[in-house]
N, C-alpha and C positions, 0 to 999 in steps of 0.2 A: 518209837517215839510217836506221840499223838500228833494229828494235824495241827497246823499253826493256830487256827481259830476255833479249836474244839471247845473252848470255854466261852464262846460268844453266841448269843441267841439273837436271831433276826426275825422280826415280823415283817413279811413282805406283802404289801398291797400292790402287787404288780399286775399290769395288764399288757398283753401282747408282747412287746420286745424290750424296751429300754430298762424298765424296772426288773422284769424277770431275768434279763441277761446279767444285771448287777447281782441279783440274788443268787443266780447260778454260780457266778464266780466265787462269791462268798461261801456258798455251799461246797464248791470244789476245794476250797482252802480249809474246810473243816467246820465251818459255822453250822449251828443248828438253825436251819431256815424253815420257818413256819409260814406257809403261804396262806394269807387270809383272803377268802373268796366269797362273793355273794352267793346266796343259796340258789338263785335262779340262773343256771348256766355257768357260774364261776368266771374265771378269766376268759374273756371273749376269744382268746387264741385257741381255746378248746374246739372252736368251730371253724378254724381257718383251713381252707382247702389248699392243695388238691388231694392230699393223701390222708386216709384214715385207716385205723385198724380197730375193729370192734368199737367203732364210734369215737375213738381217741385220735385227735389230730397229731400227725407226725410233726407238724410245726410246733405244737405245744410240747411234745415230748423232747424236742431238740433244745428247749430253753428252760426246762423245769426239772432236771434231774436233781438228786440230792435234796429234795424238799418234802415237807409234810403239808397236807392240805387240811385247813380248818375252815369250815364254812359258817360264816356269821352274818346275820342281818344287822348291819350297822345302823340302819334306819330305825330300829326298835330300841327302846330303852333297855330292855334286858340284854339284847345283843351288844349294845354299846358297853354295858357293864362287864360283859364277858371279855370284850377287847381290853378294857381298862385293867382287868385282873391279869391278863397276859402281859400287858405292858410292865406291870410291877416286877415281873421276873425276867424281863428281856433287856437287851443292851441297845438294840437298834430297831427303829421303825423306818422302813424303806417304802416309798411309793412313787408312782409316776402318774398320779392323778392330775387332771386339769387344775390349773391354778384356782384356788378358792374352794375346791371341793372338800379338802381336808378340814377347813374351818367350818364349812356347812355341816359336815358330819360330826364335828366336835372331836376331831382326832389330830389337830395340829399340835405343834410343839408346846405352845403356851398352855394348852389344856393337859397334855400328857405329862409335862414335867411336874405337875401337881401330884400325879400318881407315882412318878419315879424321877427324881431330880437328876439321875444319872443317864436318863434316856437320851439317845442320839437320834434325831429325826432327819432323814435325808429325802428330799423331794426333787424328783426329776420332772420338770414341766417344760412348756413350750418356749415362752418368751421372758420369764423371770418376773419377780414381784415388782421391780422398778420400771418395767416396760409399760407404755400406754396400751400395748396390745396383750397384756398379761391374761386376759380372759378369753382370747381367741383360741379355737381348737388348733392343734398343730400336729403335723405328721412329718416323717422324714423327708418326703418329697418337697413340702413347703420349706423346710430348713435348707435343703440343698439348693433350692431355687433362690430364696430370699437371702441366704447366707453367702451367695457368690460362687458356690462350688460348681453349679451347672454352667456358669459362664466360662469356666476354665476347662470344661470337659467336652471332648469331641474333636472334630477335625476343623482346621481353619476354614472359615467361610460356611461351615455347616451349622445345623441347629444345635442349641444347647442340649446336653444329655445328662440324665441322672446316672450316677454311678450304679454299678450292678449289685451292690450290697447297700443295706440301710446304714450308711456310715454314721449319721448323727445319732441314731439310736444306740448302735453298738459302742461308739466312743463315749457317749453320755453314760452308759453303764459302767465303763472302765473308769471314767472320771468320778462317778459316784462311789465306786469301791475305794479309789484313792482318798476321797474326802472322808469316807467312813473310817478308814484305817488311821488317817491323821487325827480325827476326832477321838478315836479310841485311845490313841497315844496321849493326846492332850488331857483326856479324862484321868489318866494315871497321875498327872501332876495336880489337876485342879479338883478332881472328884465330881465335876459337873458335866452333864451332857451339853449338847448344843444343836442348833438347827443348821442343816446344810441344804443349799439349793444349787441345782445343776440345770440351767436352762438349755434346751436343745439348740436354740439360736446362738447362744454364747459359745457352745461347743463348736458349731460350724465356723463362727468367726475366728475362734482360736486356731482352727485347722488351716486357716489361710496363711498363717505363719510367715514365711519369707516372701510369699507373693504379696501379702498385705504390706510388709516392710518396703518392698520395692515400690509399690504405689505411693505409700506415704512419703517416701523420699523423693521420688521423681515426678509424681502426678500422672504418670502413664497408666492407662487402663488396659491391662493385658487381656488377651483372648485365648482361646484354646490352641494348643500346639500338638494335637493328636497324641501319639504315644511318646512324644519327645519331651524335652525340658528346655525352657527358654534360656538357661544359663550354660548348658552343657551340650557339646556336640563332638562326635556322635554319641547319643544316648537315647536310643529309640528302637522301634521295631523295624526290621528290614524284611523284604520279600525274597524268599528263596524259590528254587524251581518248583517246590511242592507245598509251600506254605509260608510261615513266618517264624522268625526268632527275634530275640532282643539282644542288643549288644551295648556295651559301655566302653568306649575308647576315648573318653574326653581328656584323660591325663596324658602327658607327653609320652610316658613309658608305654601305655597301652595303644596310643595312636601309632607309634613307631612299629609296635608288634603287629597291629592290624594291617598296616601297609605291607609289611613283609608277608603276612598270611595271604594277602590279596595278590602277592607277587607283583607289586607296583611301586618300584623305587621312585618313579616320577611323581607319584601322588604325595609321597612323604616330603619331597623337595618343593612341591608346588607352593608358592608364597600365599596363595589364597587359603591354604589349609595348614600352614606351618604352625600357627599358634591357636589356642582356644578362642581368643577374640576373633581371629581371622576366620576360623571355621564357623563361629556363630554369625558373622557378617555374611558369609557365603554358604549358608546352610542349604539353600535350595539347590545350588550347583553340586554341592557335595552329596546331597541325597540322590540326585540323578545318577551320579557316578556309582554310589553304593548300590543303587537299584540294579544297575547293569551288571556289576561284579557279582552280587549275591544271587542273581538269577541263573548263574552257571551251575550251581550245585544244589543238592537237596538240603533240607534242614538238618538231618542227622549228619550228613557229611560236613556241613559247616560247623556244627556244634563240636564235632570231633577235632576238626582243624583248629578252631579257636581255643578250645579247652586245652589242647596239647601245648599251646603257646602261652597259656595263663591269661588269656583275654576274657574279661567278664562277659558271660553270655548265658542264655537260658532258652529253653523251649517255651512257647506260649501254650500252656496246657488248658484243655477244657476241664470241667470239674472231675470227670472220670479219671483223666490222667493225673490231675493234681492229687486226688485222694489215694491214688495208687502209686504215687511217686515213691521211690525207695527211701527218701528222707522222711516223708510223711509216715511211713511204716516204721522206720527206725526210731522216730521220736514218739511213737505210740499216739499219733494224733488222730487216728480213727479207732474208736473204742466200741466194744460191745457192752450194751446196757440191757439188763433184764427188767422189763416192765412187768412187775409181779402182779399188777392189777388185772392185766388182760392176757398174761401168759405169752408175751412176745419178747424175743430178744431182737433189739434193733441196734443199728450202728449210727454213730454220731461223731462229731469232731470232739477231740479231747481238750484239756487245759494245757496251754504252752508253758506254764510256770513250773520250774523244777527247783526244789529246795533241798539242799543236802542235809539240813537239820530237822526235817519234818517228814512224816509219813507221806508216801506218794498219794496222789489224788485217788479217791474212791468214787466210783460212778454208781450212785444209787438210783433206784427206780423213780420216775416221775409219778406224782400221786394222782389217784382218782379224786374227783371232787368230793370233799368232806371225808376222805378216807381216814384221817387221823383226828377228827373232831373229838370223839369220845375219849380216845387215848390221851390227848393233850389236856383236855379239861380235867380229867381225873388226875393225871400225873403231875402237871405243872401247876394248875390252879387249885388242886385239892378238892374238886367238887365231888360230892357223893353221887352214887348211882341214881338216887332219887332226884337230885337237882339236875343232873344231865338229862334224865328222862323227861323231866318237866320242860326244860328248854327245847328239847327236840319236839315235844308234843305241841308247844306253843309257837314253833317256827322261828324262835330266836336264833337257833343254830340248825345246821343240817348235818346228818351223818352220811356215811357211805351208803349209796343205794345200789351198789353193784355196777359192774361194767355196762356201759350202754351198748346197745346193739347197733350194728351198722355194717357198711361194706368194707372189706379189706382193700389193700392197695392193688 
């Protein structure tokens, strides 16, 4: 059976992370994703350090599998017409341009719908079209800071911290995919495309979820709770003789099992810790006790003891351990991808979505800049060899110039 989105064509004007991540997910699900890149340098992620192979950034490789690259100068009249011709045979235009850039380039939904009324345009931007700050530049760090996430991350009394992954960019990409799929479904009923907007700032606010609800209900302003959870106890990291693990024994069943695993009947009977509310009120005292108890054994010993009793627990893996975890391997979440443009087989994370009624994800090569320009213009737009040659000669489009030279990793 064909992949679920094998009949959908996406034009991705993605830069760096949020847009390319959304395009990659759509490509993983079978969509024909054509990455539209400027002739000079392409997606700026192509130059992102620290690792390169034959001049190709590993960062770029990780976010741009299953795509074709068509390089167009959208600032030229000829290049703009090339793009319009591609829109006529496409379903989705996806971008993460700064607000107002699409209008300036004349590639916004109001313009594109004249060329294809069924086109769906999805824009990921910083603050959204209704924000007074809509023209401001925006990056994940600003979103985590202004969106409240950093105030909740870190140790009590410590400085605010950025999460170790670019959470607003990644989740915005996922929200964009959800919006695109909903718009494709709606188009089946109405026959018309529509515009979708996914502001990074709105994404961060949405992720505040129950923390926002707590504040809106009580007026309290929460701070960071380290590895813990302000509603659940114990639900946190604990220090062992040789490292750290995490445990979750907030439910009565697991609290009782944990006390037995610690061989401490008095702890279970202690009125300070008998209920979840009591444990939350006395969390500092309980953490001191747990620190003393867990320091008696190694992490592996405690994980075995807790797992045997069915108590939720886990090691705190570094990236090497996480990527080599038996479950990671069993789920095929580390995949081999052949980069045909530079002759490299590299490894990256896979797609977590499994569908019984569709072909499993295929992991195609990330494209070289302009690698598919001539192929796509001849095949999809029906351009003659002479027309393509003229566009290349005048700089309206760029073809593949071969792999760039550079240092390996």
